[in-house]
C-alpha angles and dihedrals in degrees: 000000000000118000101225093167091057090050091050090049092050091048090052091048090050093048091049091049091048091050092049090049092049091049093048090049092050091050092049091048088057090054107022093170092061111107089191093056091044090053091047090052092047090052094046092047090049090053091048091050092049093048089050092049091052091048091049091054091047092052091050090049093042091055092042090239096309087118112049125213095261092052092044091054091049091049091051093052097041109023107027093128090055091050090051091051092050093050093046094052096058 
């Protein structure tokens, strides 16, 4: 049986990490000389990357390998809203 709730949770974690990374990047761009803001962005980006990697693995497992890791990553970056709609309708 597919774990739709887990997929929804991982999507939400990824979206939160992506938002935090975008905000940290914007703050650092305002003060590019700030080592503190650069470190905050590096940490936030690392967390976004990790959340994405976990979501990629879950999509591959969820589809029983019918979607490979490269395609899953592309879907996350280009079609995340569509994935969310599909998961919510089942």
